[in-house]
TORKOL-4160 file (C-alpha; in steps of 0.2 Angstrom, whole numbers, padded with zeros to 4 digits, m for minus):
474
<pt num="1" X="m0078" Y="0104" Z="0039"/>
<pt num="2" X="m0062" Y="0105" Z="0049"/>
<pt num="3" X="m0048" Y="0092" Z="0045"/>
<pt num="4" X="m0047" Y="0076" Z="0055"/>
<pt num="5" X="m0048" Y="0078" Z="0073"/>
<pt num="6" X="m0032" Y="0067" Z="0076"/>
<pt num="7" X="m0023" Y="0084" Z="0073"/>
<pt num="8" X="m0024" Y="0085" Z="0092"/>
<pt num="9" X="m0016" Y="0067" Z="0093"/>
<pt num="10" X="m0002" Y="0073" Z="0082"/>
<pt num="11" X="0001" Y="0088" Z="0092"/>
<pt num="12" X="0001" Y="0078" Z="0108"/>
<pt num="13" X="0013" Y="0065" Z="0100"/>
<pt num="14" X="0026" Y="0078" Z="0095"/>
<pt num="15" X="0024" Y="0088" Z="0112"/>
<pt num="16" X="0026" Y="0072" Z="0122"/>
<pt num="17" X="0041" Y="0067" Z="0112"/>
<pt num="18" X="0051" Y="0083" Z="0117"/>
<pt num="19" X="0049" Y="0083" Z="0136"/>
<pt num="20" X="0048" Y="0102" Z="0135"/>
<pt num="21" X="0030" Y="0105" Z="0134"/>
<pt num="22" X="0014" Y="0099" Z="0143"/>
<pt num="23" X="0000" Y="0091" Z="0134"/>
<pt num="24" X="m0016" Y="0101" Z="0135"/>
<pt num="25" X="m0030" Y="0094" Z="0146"/>
<pt num="26" X="m0044" Y="0085" Z="0136"/>
<pt num="27" X="m0055" Y="0100" Z="0137"/>
<pt num="28" X="m0043" Y="0112" Z="0129"/>
<pt num="29" X="m0048" Y="0118" Z="0112"/>
<pt num="30" X="m0034" Y="0119" Z="0099"/>
<pt num="31" X="m0034" Y="0135" Z="0089"/>
<pt num="32" X="m0033" Y="0135" Z="0070"/>
<pt num="33" X="m0017" Y="0145" Z="0069"/>
<pt num="34" X="m0006" Y="0145" Z="0085"/>
<pt num="35" X="0006" Y="0159" Z="0088"/>
<pt num="36" X="0023" Y="0154" Z="0094"/>
<pt num="37" X="0032" Y="0167" Z="0104"/>
<pt num="38" X="0051" Y="0167" Z="0107"/>
<pt num="39" X="0059" Y="0175" Z="0122"/>
<pt num="40" X="0076" Y="0184" Z="0121"/>
<pt num="41" X="0091" Y="0176" Z="0128"/>
<pt num="42" X="0095" Y="0182" Z="0145"/>
<pt num="43" X="0113" Y="0186" Z="0151"/>
<pt num="44" X="0119" Y="0173" Z="0163"/>
<pt num="45" X="0126" Y="0178" Z="0180"/>
<pt num="46" X="0139" Y="0169" Z="0190"/>
<pt num="47" X="0127" Y="0158" Z="0198"/>
<pt num="48" X="0120" Y="0151" Z="0182"/>
<pt num="49" X="0124" Y="0133" Z="0178"/>
<pt num="50" X="0135" Y="0130" Z="0164"/>
<pt num="51" X="0127" Y="0120" Z="0150"/>
<pt num="52" X="0139" Y="0110" Z="0139"/>
<pt num="53" X="0137" Y="0110" Z="0120"/>
<pt num="54" X="0130" Y="0093" Z="0119"/>
<pt num="55" X="0116" Y="0097" Z="0131"/>
<pt num="56" X="0112" Y="0112" Z="0121"/>
<pt num="57" X="0112" Y="0102" Z="0104"/>
<pt num="58" X="0100" Y="0090" Z="0112"/>
<pt num="59" X="0088" Y="0104" Z="0118"/>
<pt num="60" X="0089" Y="0112" Z="0102"/>
<pt num="61" X="0085" Y="0097" Z="0092"/>
<pt num="62" X="0070" Y="0093" Z="0104"/>
<pt num="63" X="0063" Y="0111" Z="0102"/>
<pt num="64" X="0065" Y="0110" Z="0083"/>
<pt num="65" X="0055" Y="0094" Z="0083"/>
<pt num="66" X="0042" Y="0101" Z="0094"/>
<pt num="67" X="0040" Y="0117" Z="0083"/>
<pt num="68" X="0039" Y="0106" Z="0068"/>
<pt num="69" X="0026" Y="0096" Z="0076"/>
<pt num="70" X="0016" Y="0111" Z="0081"/>
<pt num="71" X="0018" Y="0119" Z="0064"/>
<pt num="72" X="0012" Y="0103" Z="0055"/>
<pt num="73" X="m0003" Y="0100" Z="0067"/>
<pt num="74" X="m0008" Y="0118" Z="0065"/>
<pt num="75" X="m0007" Y="0116" Z="0046"/>
<pt num="76" X="m0019" Y="0102" Z="0047"/>
<pt num="77" X="m0032" Y="0113" Z="0057"/>
<pt num="78" X="m0029" Y="0127" Z="0045"/>
<pt num="79" X="m0030" Y="0117" Z="0029"/>
<pt num="80" X="m0041" Y="0122" Z="0015"/>
<pt num="81" X="m0059" Y="0116" Z="0015"/>
<pt num="82" X="m0061" Y="0098" Z="0011"/>
<pt num="83" X="m0065" Y="0092" Z="m0007"/>
<pt num="84" X="m0080" Y="0084" Z="0001"/>
<pt num="85" X="m0082" Y="0074" Z="0017"/>
<pt num="86" X="m0073" Y="0059" Z="0010"/>
<pt num="87" X="m0057" Y="0069" Z="0008"/>
<pt num="88" X="m0054" Y="0070" Z="0027"/>
<pt num="89" X="m0038" Y="0062" Z="0032"/>
<pt num="90" X="m0022" Y="0065" Z="0041"/>
<pt num="91" X="m0007" Y="0071" Z="0030"/>
<pt num="92" X="0006" Y="0065" Z="0042"/>
<pt num="93" X="0016" Y="0049" Z="0045"/>
<pt num="94" X="0032" Y="0040" Z="0048"/>
<pt num="95" X="0037" Y="0022" Z="0049"/>
<pt num="96" X="0052" Y="0012" Z="0056"/>
<pt num="97" X="0064" Y="0002" Z="0046"/>
<pt num="98" X="0060" Y="m0017" Z="0047"/>
<pt num="99" X="0074" Y="m0029" Z="0044"/>
<pt num="100" X="0064" Y="m0044" Z="0049"/>
<pt num="101" X="0052" Y="m0056" Z="0041"/>
<pt num="102" X="0037" Y="m0047" Z="0036"/>
<pt num="103" X="0023" Y="m0059" Z="0032"/>
<pt num="104" X="0004" Y="m0059" Z="0033"/>
<pt num="105" X="0005" Y="m0076" Z="0040"/>
<pt num="106" X="0018" Y="m0073" Z="0054"/>
<pt num="107" X="0013" Y="m0077" Z="0072"/>
<pt num="108" X="0023" Y="m0064" Z="0081"/>
<pt num="109" X="0015" Y="m0048" Z="0086"/>
<pt num="110" X="0025" Y="m0033" Z="0080"/>
<pt num="111" X="0023" Y="m0015" Z="0087"/>
<pt num="112" X="0020" Y="0000" Z="0076"/>
<pt num="113" X="0033" Y="0005" Z="0063"/>
<pt num="114" X="0045" Y="0018" Z="0069"/>
<pt num="115" X="0053" Y="0009" Z="0083"/>
<pt num="116" X="0070" Y="0010" Z="0075"/>
<pt num="117" X="0081" Y="0024" Z="0070"/>
<pt num="118" X="0081" Y="0021" Z="0051"/>
<pt num="119" X="0065" Y="0024" Z="0041"/>
<pt num="120" X="0063" Y="0012" Z="0026"/>
<pt num="121" X="0057" Y="0024" Z="0013"/>
<pt num="122" X="0060" Y="0013" Z="m0002"/>
<pt num="123" X="0043" Y="0008" Z="m0010"/>
<pt num="124" X="0050" Y="m0007" Z="m0019"/>
<pt num="125" X="0058" Y="m0013" Z="m0002"/>
<pt num="126" X="0041" Y="m0010" Z="0007"/>
<pt num="127" X="0032" Y="m0020" Z="m0007"/>
<pt num="128" X="0044" Y="m0035" Z="m0005"/>
<pt num="129" X="0042" Y="m0035" Z="0014"/>
<pt num="130" X="0023" Y="m0035" Z="0011"/>
<pt num="131" X="0023" Y="m0051" Z="0001"/>
<pt num="132" X="0014" Y="m0066" Z="0009"/>
<pt num="133" X="0029" Y="m0076" Z="0011"/>
<pt num="134" X="0039" Y="m0084" Z="0026"/>
<pt num="135" X="0057" Y="m0088" Z="0022"/>
<pt num="136" X="0070" Y="m0080" Z="0034"/>
<pt num="137" X="0084" Y="m0084" Z="0022"/>
<pt num="138" X="0077" Y="m0073" Z="0008"/>
<pt num="139" X="0074" Y="m0059" Z="0020"/>
<pt num="140" X="0092" Y="m0060" Z="0025"/>
<pt num="141" X="0097" Y="m0059" Z="0007"/>
<pt num="142" X="0085" Y="m0045" Z="0005"/>
<pt num="143" X="0093" Y="m0035" Z="0019"/>
<pt num="144" X="0111" Y="m0037" Z="0012"/>
<pt num="145" X="0106" Y="m0032" Z="m0006"/>
<pt num="146" X="0096" Y="m0017" Z="0000"/>
<pt num="147" X="0110" Y="m0012" Z="0011"/>
<pt num="148" X="0121" Y="m0011" Z="m0004"/>
<pt num="149" X="0110" Y="0002" Z="m0012"/>
<pt num="150" X="0110" Y="0012" Z="0004"/>
<pt num="151" X="0128" Y="0012" Z="0006"/>
<pt num="152" X="0131" Y="0016" Z="m0012"/>
<pt num="153" X="0120" Y="0031" Z="m0010"/>
<pt num="154" X="0130" Y="0037" Z="0005"/>
<pt num="155" X="0147" Y="0033" Z="m0003"/>
<pt num="156" X="0151" Y="0020" Z="0010"/>
<pt num="157" X="0160" Y="0010" Z="m0003"/>
<pt num="158" X="0169" Y="m0002" Z="0009"/>
<pt num="159" X="0152" Y="m0006" Z="0018"/>
<pt num="160" X="0144" Y="m0009" Z="0001"/>
<pt num="161" X="0158" Y="m0021" Z="m0004"/>
<pt num="162" X="0155" Y="m0030" Z="0013"/>
<pt num="163" X="0136" Y="m0031" Z="0009"/>
<pt num="164" X="0140" Y="m0039" Z="m0008"/>
<pt num="165" X="0151" Y="m0052" Z="0001"/>
<pt num="166" X="0137" Y="m0056" Z="0013"/>
<pt num="167" X="0124" Y="m0057" Z="m0001"/>
<pt num="168" X="0135" Y="m0069" Z="m0011"/>
<pt num="169" X="0138" Y="m0080" Z="0004"/>
<pt num="170" X="0120" Y="m0081" Z="0008"/>
<pt num="171" X="0116" Y="m0087" Z="m0010"/>
<pt num="172" X="0131" Y="m0100" Z="m0009"/>
<pt num="173" X="0126" Y="m0107" Z="0008"/>
<pt num="174" X="0107" Y="m0105" Z="0009"/>
<pt num="175" X="0101" Y="m0108" Z="m0009"/>
<pt num="176" X="0092" Y="m0124" Z="m0005"/>
<pt num="177" X="0083" Y="m0116" Z="0010"/>
<pt num="178" X="0077" Y="m0103" Z="m0002"/>
<pt num="179" X="0072" Y="m0114" Z="m0017"/>
<pt num="180" X="0062" Y="m0125" Z="m0005"/>
<pt num="181" X="0050" Y="m0111" Z="m0003"/>
<pt num="182" X="0048" Y="m0108" Z="m0022"/>
<pt num="183" X="0033" Y="m0114" Z="m0032"/>
<pt num="184" X="0046" Y="m0120" Z="m0045"/>
<pt num="185" X="0064" Y="m0123" Z="m0037"/>
<pt num="186" X="0072" Y="m0123" Z="m0054"/>
<pt num="187" X="0066" Y="m0105" Z="m0058"/>
<pt num="188" X="0072" Y="m0099" Z="m0042"/>
<pt num="189" X="0089" Y="m0107" Z="m0044"/>
<pt num="190" X="0091" Y="m0098" Z="m0061"/>
<pt num="191" X="0086" Y="m0082" Z="m0053"/>
<pt num="192" X="0099" Y="m0084" Z="m0039"/>
<pt num="193" X="0112" Y="m0088" Z="m0052"/>
<pt num="194" X="0108" Y="m0073" Z="m0062"/>
<pt num="195" X="0109" Y="m0062" Z="m0046"/>
<pt num="196" X="0126" Y="m0069" Z="m0042"/>
<pt num="197" X="0133" Y="m0066" Z="m0059"/>
<pt num="198" X="0129" Y="m0048" Z="m0058"/>
<pt num="199" X="0138" Y="m0046" Z="m0041"/>
<pt num="200" X="0155" Y="m0047" Z="m0049"/>
<pt num="201" X="0153" Y="m0032" Z="m0061"/>
<pt num="202" X="0145" Y="m0023" Z="m0046"/>
<pt num="203" X="0160" Y="m0026" Z="m0036"/>
<pt num="204" X="0172" Y="m0020" Z="m0050"/>
<pt num="205" X="0163" Y="m0004" Z="m0052"/>
<pt num="206" X="0162" Y="0000" Z="m0034"/>
<pt num="207" X="0181" Y="m0004" Z="m0032"/>
<pt num="208" X="0185" Y="0007" Z="m0047"/>
<pt num="209" X="0175" Y="0022" Z="m0039"/>
<pt num="210" X="0187" Y="0021" Z="m0024"/>
<pt num="211" X="0201" Y="0025" Z="m0035"/>
<pt num="212" X="0194" Y="0041" Z="m0041"/>
<pt num="213" X="0194" Y="0058" Z="m0033"/>
<pt num="214" X="0179" Y="0061" Z="m0022"/>
<pt num="215" X="0166" Y="0071" Z="m0031"/>
<pt num="216" X="0174" Y="0069" Z="m0048"/>
<pt num="217" X="0164" Y="0065" Z="m0064"/>
<pt num="218" X="0174" Y="0048" Z="m0064"/>
<pt num="219" X="0168" Y="0043" Z="m0047"/>
<pt num="220" X="0150" Y="0048" Z="m0051"/>
<pt num="221" X="0150" Y="0038" Z="m0067"/>
<pt num="222" X="0157" Y="0023" Z="m0058"/>
<pt num="223" X="0144" Y="0025" Z="m0044"/>
<pt num="224" X="0130" Y="0027" Z="m0056"/>
<pt num="225" X="0135" Y="0011" Z="m0064"/>
<pt num="226" X="0135" Y="0002" Z="m0047"/>
<pt num="227" X="0118" Y="0009" Z="m0043"/>
<pt num="228" X="0111" Y="0003" Z="m0060"/>
<pt num="229" X="0118" Y="m0015" Z="m0057"/>
<pt num="230" X="0112" Y="m0016" Z="m0040"/>
<pt num="231" X="0094" Y="m0011" Z="m0046"/>
<pt num="232" X="0095" Y="m0025" Z="m0058"/>
<pt num="233" X="0099" Y="m0037" Z="m0044"/>
<pt num="234" X="0085" Y="m0030" Z="m0033"/>
<pt num="235" X="0072" Y="m0032" Z="m0047"/>
<pt num="236" X="0078" Y="m0050" Z="m0048"/>
<pt num="237" X="0076" Y="m0052" Z="m0029"/>
<pt num="238" X="0058" Y="m0046" Z="m0031"/>
<pt num="239" X="0055" Y="m0060" Z="m0044"/>
<pt num="240" X="0063" Y="m0072" Z="m0033"/>
<pt num="241" X="0052" Y="m0068" Z="m0018"/>
<pt num="242" X="0036" Y="m0068" Z="m0029"/>
<pt num="243" X="0040" Y="m0086" Z="m0033"/>
<pt num="244" X="0038" Y="m0090" Z="m0015"/>
<pt num="245" X="0020" Y="m0085" Z="m0014"/>
<pt num="246" X="0011" Y="m0101" Z="m0012"/>
<pt num="247" X="0001" Y="m0107" Z="m0027"/>
<pt num="248" X="m0017" Y="m0101" Z="m0027"/>
<pt num="249" X="m0014" Y="m0089" Z="m0013"/>
<pt num="250" X="m0029" Y="m0077" Z="m0010"/>
<pt num="251" X="m0030" Y="m0065" Z="0004"/>
<pt num="252" X="m0046" Y="m0070" Z="0014"/>
<pt num="253" X="m0060" Y="m0057" Z="0012"/>
<pt num="254" X="m0077" Y="m0059" Z="0020"/>
<pt num="255" X="m0091" Y="m0065" Z="0009"/>
<pt num="256" X="m0100" Y="m0049" Z="0014"/>
<pt num="257" X="m0089" Y="m0040" Z="0001"/>
<pt num="258" X="m0091" Y="m0053" Z="m0013"/>
<pt num="259" X="m0101" Y="m0040" Z="m0023"/>
<pt num="260" X="m0087" Y="m0028" Z="m0024"/>
<pt num="261" X="m0072" Y="m0029" Z="m0035"/>
<pt num="262" X="m0056" Y="m0037" Z="m0028"/>
<pt num="263" X="m0038" Y="m0038" Z="m0033"/>
<pt num="264" X="m0030" Y="m0055" Z="m0030"/>
<pt num="265" X="m0012" Y="m0051" Z="m0032"/>
<pt num="266" X="m0004" Y="m0035" Z="m0038"/>
<pt num="267" X="m0007" Y="m0023" Z="m0053"/>
<pt num="268" X="0003" Y="m0010" Z="m0061"/>
<pt num="269" X="m0005" Y="0007" Z="m0065"/>
<pt num="270" X="0003" Y="0021" Z="m0075"/>
<pt num="271" X="m0003" Y="0039" Z="m0076"/>
<pt num="272" X="0001" Y="0054" Z="m0086"/>
<pt num="273" X="m0002" Y="0071" Z="m0080"/>
<pt num="274" X="m0001" Y="0088" Z="m0088"/>
<pt num="275" X="m0003" Y="0106" Z="m0083"/>
<pt num="276" X="m0016" Y="0117" Z="m0090"/>
<pt num="277" X="m0012" Y="0131" Z="m0103"/>
<pt num="278" X="0004" Y="0121" Z="m0109"/>
<pt num="279" X="0014" Y="0124" Z="m0093"/>
<pt num="280" X="0028" Y="0112" Z="m0088"/>
<pt num="281" X="0033" Y="0102" Z="m0073"/>
<pt num="282" X="0048" Y="0110" Z="m0064"/>
<pt num="283" X="0058" Y="0096" Z="m0055"/>
<pt num="284" X="0073" Y="0105" Z="m0047"/>
<pt num="285" X="0076" Y="0115" Z="m0063"/>
<pt num="286" X="0072" Y="0102" Z="m0076"/>
<pt num="287" X="0056" Y="0105" Z="m0086"/>
<pt num="288" X="0044" Y="0092" Z="m0092"/>
<pt num="289" X="0029" Y="0093" Z="m0103"/>
<pt num="290" X="0021" Y="0079" Z="m0094"/>
<pt num="291" X="0022" Y="0069" Z="m0078"/>
<pt num="292" X="0023" Y="0050" Z="m0079"/>
<pt num="293" X="0021" Y="0040" Z="m0064"/>
<pt num="294" X="0021" Y="0021" Z="m0062"/>
<pt num="295" X="0012" Y="0013" Z="m0047"/>
<pt num="296" X="0011" Y="m0004" Z="m0039"/>
<pt num="297" X="m0006" Y="m0008" Z="m0032"/>
<pt num="298" X="m0006" Y="m0021" Z="m0019"/>
<pt num="299" X="m0021" Y="m0033" Z="m0018"/>
<pt num="300" X="m0012" Y="m0045" Z="m0006"/>
<pt num="301" X="m0014" Y="m0032" Z="0008"/>
<pt num="302" X="m0029" Y="m0022" Z="0002"/>
<pt num="303" X="m0039" Y="m0033" Z="m0010"/>
<pt num="304" X="m0055" Y="m0023" Z="m0009"/>
<pt num="305" X="m0047" Y="m0006" Z="m0009"/>
<pt num="306" X="m0035" Y="m0011" Z="m0023"/>
<pt num="307" X="m0049" Y="m0020" Z="m0033"/>
<pt num="308" X="m0060" Y="m0004" Z="m0032"/>
<pt num="309" X="m0046" Y="0007" Z="m0038"/>
<pt num="310" X="m0040" Y="m0004" Z="m0052"/>
<pt num="311" X="m0058" Y="m0006" Z="m0059"/>
<pt num="312" X="m0060" Y="0013" Z="m0059"/>
<pt num="313" X="m0044" Y="0015" Z="m0068"/>
<pt num="314" X="m0048" Y="0001" Z="m0080"/>
<pt num="315" X="m0065" Y="0010" Z="m0084"/>
<pt num="316" X="m0057" Y="0027" Z="m0087"/>
<pt num="317" X="m0065" Y="0035" Z="m0072"/>
<pt num="318" X="m0049" Y="0045" Z="m0068"/>
<pt num="319" X="m0045" Y="0050" Z="m0086"/>
<pt num="320" X="m0046" Y="0069" Z="m0088"/>
<pt num="321" X="m0049" Y="0072" Z="m0069"/>
<pt num="322" X="m0042" Y="0087" Z="m0061"/>
<pt num="323" X="m0030" Y="0086" Z="m0046"/>
<pt num="324" X="m0041" Y="0093" Z="m0032"/>
<pt num="325" X="m0029" Y="0095" Z="m0018"/>
<pt num="326" X="m0011" Y="0099" Z="m0016"/>
<pt num="327" X="m0005" Y="0107" Z="0000"/>
<pt num="328" X="0012" Y="0101" Z="0003"/>
<pt num="329" X="0007" Y="0086" Z="0013"/>
<pt num="330" X="m0004" Y="0076" Z="0001"/>
<pt num="331" X="m0010" Y="0077" Z="m0017"/>
<pt num="332" X="m0028" Y="0071" Z="m0019"/>
<pt num="333" X="m0040" Y="0067" Z="m0033"/>
<pt num="334" X="m0055" Y="0056" Z="m0036"/>
<pt num="335" X="m0071" Y="0067" Z="m0034"/>
<pt num="336" X="m0081" Y="0067" Z="m0050"/>
<pt num="337" X="m0089" Y="0083" Z="m0057"/>
<pt num="338" X="m0107" Y="0086" Z="m0050"/>
<pt num="339" X="m0114" Y="0083" Z="m0032"/>
<pt num="340" X="m0108" Y="0066" Z="m0029"/>
<pt num="341" X="m0092" Y="0064" Z="m0019"/>
<pt num="342" X="m0087" Y="0048" Z="m0027"/>
<pt num="343" X="m0090" Y="0035" Z="m0040"/>
<pt num="344" X="m0109" Y="0032" Z="m0043"/>
<pt num="345" X="m0112" Y="0014" Z="m0046"/>
<pt num="346" X="m0121" Y="m0002" Z="m0040"/>
<pt num="347" X="m0118" Y="m0002" Z="m0021"/>
<pt num="348" X="m0113" Y="m0017" Z="m0010"/>
<pt num="349" X="m0127" Y="m0024" Z="0000"/>
<pt num="350" X="m0116" Y="m0024" Z="0016"/>
<pt num="351" X="m0109" Y="m0007" Z="0014"/>
<pt num="352" X="m0123" Y="0002" Z="0005"/>
<pt num="353" X="m0122" Y="0018" Z="m0005"/>
<pt num="354" X="m0118" Y="0036" Z="m0001"/>
<pt num="355" X="m0131" Y="0050" Z="0000"/>
<pt num="356" X="m0129" Y="0054" Z="m0019"/>
<pt num="357" X="m0128" Y="0036" Z="m0024"/>
<pt num="358" X="m0109" Y="0033" Z="m0022"/>
<pt num="359" X="m0103" Y="0015" Z="m0022"/>
<pt num="360" X="m0094" Y="0014" Z="m0005"/>
<pt num="361" X="m0081" Y="0002" Z="0001"/>
<pt num="362" X="m0077" Y="m0003" Z="0019"/>
<pt num="363" X="m0061" Y="0003" Z="0028"/>
<pt num="364" X="m0048" Y="m0011" Z="0026"/>
<pt num="365" X="m0033" Y="m0013" Z="0037"/>
<pt num="366" X="m0020" Y="m0027" Z="0036"/>
<pt num="367" X="m0010" Y="m0029" Z="0053"/>
<pt num="368" X="0006" Y="m0038" Z="0053"/>
<pt num="369" X="0004" Y="m0055" Z="0060"/>
<pt num="370" X="m0014" Y="m0057" Z="0055"/>
<pt num="371" X="m0020" Y="m0069" Z="0041"/>
<pt num="372" X="m0031" Y="m0056" Z="0033"/>
<pt num="373" X="m0037" Y="m0038" Z="0034"/>
<pt num="374" X="m0049" Y="m0031" Z="0047"/>
<pt num="375" X="m0064" Y="m0022" Z="0040"/>
<pt num="376" X="m0075" Y="m0007" Z="0045"/>
<pt num="377" X="m0064" Y="m0002" Z="0060"/>
<pt num="378" X="m0047" Y="0005" Z="0064"/>
<pt num="379" X="m0034" Y="m0004" Z="0074"/>
<pt num="380" X="m0037" Y="0008" Z="0089"/>
<pt num="381" X="m0055" Y="0004" Z="0089"/>
<pt num="382" X="m0050" Y="m0014" Z="0089"/>
<pt num="383" X="m0040" Y="m0011" Z="0105"/>
<pt num="384" X="m0024" Y="m0014" Z="0095"/>
<pt num="385" X="m0016" Y="0003" Z="0094"/>
<pt num="386" X="0002" Y="0004" Z="0091"/>
<pt num="387" X="0003" Y="m0012" Z="0080"/>
<pt num="388" X="0011" Y="m0011" Z="0063"/>
<pt num="389" X="0002" Y="m0013" Z="0047"/>
<pt num="390" X="0009" Y="m0023" Z="0033"/>
<pt num="391" X="0011" Y="m0008" Z="0021"/>
<pt num="392" X="0016" Y="0007" Z="0031"/>
<pt num="393" X="0014" Y="0025" Z="0025"/>
<pt num="394" X="0033" Y="0028" Z="0025"/>
<pt num="395" X="0037" Y="0031" Z="0007"/>
<pt num="396" X="0035" Y="0047" Z="m0004"/>
<pt num="397" X="0020" Y="0044" Z="m0015"/>
<pt num="398" X="0012" Y="0031" Z="m0003"/>
<pt num="399" X="m0006" Y="0029" Z="m0009"/>
<pt num="400" X="m0020" Y="0030" Z="0004"/>
<pt num="401" X="m0039" Y="0030" Z="0002"/>
<pt num="402" X="m0049" Y="0045" Z="0008"/>
<pt num="403" X="m0064" Y="0044" Z="0018"/>
<pt num="404" X="m0075" Y="0054" Z="0030"/>
<pt num="405" X="m0069" Y="0059" Z="0047"/>
<pt num="406" X="m0080" Y="0048" Z="0058"/>
<pt num="407" X="m0086" Y="0035" Z="0045"/>
<pt num="408" X="m0075" Y="0021" Z="0041"/>
<pt num="409" X="m0085" Y="0014" Z="0027"/>
<pt num="410" X="m0087" Y="0031" Z="0018"/>
<pt num="411" X="m0073" Y="0029" Z="0005"/>
<pt num="412" X="m0078" Y="0028" Z="m0014"/>
<pt num="413" X="m0066" Y="0034" Z="m0027"/>
<pt num="414" X="m0055" Y="0048" Z="m0019"/>
<pt num="415" X="m0037" Y="0044" Z="m0015"/>
<pt num="416" X="m0021" Y="0053" Z="m0010"/>
<pt num="417" X="m0003" Y="0052" Z="m0013"/>
<pt num="418" X="0007" Y="0056" Z="0003"/>
<pt num="419" X="0021" Y="0068" Z="0002"/>
<pt num="420" X="0031" Y="0059" Z="0015"/>
<pt num="421" X="0044" Y="0070" Z="0024"/>
<pt num="422" X="0055" Y="0062" Z="0037"/>
<pt num="423" X="0061" Y="0079" Z="0044"/>
<pt num="424" X="0043" Y="0083" Z="0049"/>
<pt num="425" X="0038" Y="0066" Z="0054"/>
<pt num="426" X="0051" Y="0058" Z="0065"/>
<pt num="427" X="0051" Y="0039" Z="0067"/>
<pt num="428" X="0038" Y="0032" Z="0078"/>
<pt num="429" X="0025" Y="0047" Z="0076"/>
<pt num="430" X="0014" Y="0039" Z="0063"/>
<pt num="431" X="m0004" Y="0042" Z="0065"/>
<pt num="432" X="m0010" Y="0036" Z="0047"/>
<pt num="433" X="m0006" Y="0017" Z="0049"/>
<pt num="434" X="m0020" Y="0008" Z="0055"/>
<pt num="435" X="m0033" Y="0022" Z="0052"/>
<pt num="436" X="m0032" Y="0022" Z="0033"/>
<pt num="437" X="m0027" Y="0009" Z="0020"/>
<pt num="438" X="m0011" Y="0010" Z="0011"/>
<pt num="439" X="m0014" Y="0001" Z="m0005"/>
<pt num="440" X="0001" Y="0004" Z="m0015"/>
<pt num="441" X="0016" Y="0015" Z="m0019"/>
<pt num="442" X="0023" Y="0026" Z="m0033"/>
<pt num="443" X="0038" Y="0016" Z="m0039"/>
<pt num="444" X="0043" Y="0027" Z="m0054"/>
<pt num="445" X="0041" Y="0046" Z="m0056"/>
<pt num="446" X="0037" Y="0050" Z="m0038"/>
<pt num="447" X="0047" Y="0066" Z="m0040"/>
<pt num="448" X="0034" Y="0074" Z="m0051"/>
<pt num="449" X="0023" Y="0075" Z="m0036"/>
<pt num="450" X="0034" Y="0089" Z="m0030"/>
<pt num="451" X="0026" Y="0100" Z="m0043"/>
<pt num="452" X="0009" Y="0093" Z="m0045"/>
<pt num="453" X="m0004" Y="0106" Z="m0041"/>
<pt num="454" X="m0022" Y="0109" Z="m0040"/>
<pt num="455" X="m0030" Y="0110" Z="m0057"/>
<pt num="456" X="m0017" Y="0099" Z="m0065"/>
<pt num="457" X="m0025" Y="0085" Z="m0076"/>
<pt num="458" X="m0023" Y="0066" Z="m0076"/>
<pt num="459" X="m0024" Y="0065" Z="m0095"/>
<pt num="460" X="m0023" Y="0046" Z="m0095"/>
<pt num="461" X="m0023" Y="0032" Z="m0082"/>
<pt num="462" X="m0022" Y="0014" Z="m0087"/>
<pt num="463" X="m0018" Y="m0004" Z="m0080"/>
<pt num="464" X="m0002" Y="m0010" Z="m0088"/>
<pt num="465" X="0000" Y="m0026" Z="m0079"/>
<pt num="466" X="m0011" Y="m0037" Z="m0068"/>
<pt num="467" X="m0028" Y="m0033" Z="m0075"/>
<pt num="468" X="m0031" Y="m0052" Z="m0075"/>
<pt num="469" X="m0029" Y="m0051" Z="m0056"/>
<pt num="470" X="m0045" Y="m0041" Z="m0055"/>
<pt num="471" X="m0060" Y="m0051" Z="m0050"/>
<pt num="472" X="m0077" Y="m0043" Z="m0053"/>
<pt num="473" X="m0093" Y="m0047" Z="m0044"/>
<pt num="474" X="m0105" Y="m0059" Z="m0054"/>
């Protein structure tokens, strides 16, 4: 079975973006391995137009983008055979950076991610923006705090110091507006006070880093301390925003799916992977006997998909399961041994069972601005192509649910980690969002995915937090 037919869409998207190629007509068949031919440069004569270096750089960048897109589309068509029909998906994506209120109850329609030039690849930031809250002041605070991190990483120390000033000013002047949205105002006031108290040592270490020679060990140590302090502030920010979720909030799910597990909130899942024969994971020269990953599963945006996954983890379904696909674009697992393509269990009355008794779940997509997910259809089929999803596939290790090529309700237990690469997927060219549910992110240990190969083993998978948020059918 060939990979997903949207490979042609990918090819068209990249080609269209270069202005250098013409899209093939609808009847054109895309070959599995296209051959690209380069012509030799010709010697210009006196009548040739002189092209300045800036123009050449633009053309060069467009051609490189086109070739990257062609190579990526070709790799999808020439990908290894699917694990099973349920494994069909598109390993390609990108998303734009959103510095606006991201809320499941917002009224404004937002077009697809990727409209800006900066791609938000931070999974914890994306999870914060995905919370069902509506407080513009805390979003302003979030932007300033996250910008500190970005500027520390790029050694833009003056800009990071300016962001600290902005964040402190927001806390000083907008505290009452923020605490008004909290379930317990006193709890939020204490969190804000703690955040502000850590800004002074952060400011000191950043100023100290400016006194050291660029690239020196002293500068690196000071920047590492700054990064660590910023991370502490950022985690407190997450706690602050979680306090703003209305008491008793539950993402609306149609009654048709009441006989499937549902995750009402978020859960943390940790996995340990090992290589067969005692081999080690090689991460940029550092060797590890095992790979440890921590994932946040989001039941606010994917209550059915997240609930299905958490229940399977809790029941040990993924323990001792092999990695079944690793092709440089995705890492995938979830097919049990035997003829079944997924988990065999009591099926939902509305969705039914697979051909080998697999419990199937509906396709679940949460579009920004909606009050709940849409089910059993893609956003394009709904006539809403181009709109953004609450959780985008824009982070390395973004987790998606695998399904059949033409059957939206064919997912069971197979899932994938996306190996996001912004160099191959420029902003605005995302074809995953709205067609597959992103139900969580790897927040720790994502680098291990670089060396996770087919045949590696998930020796343990467990729910470490949020198991109480799992609601099982009666």
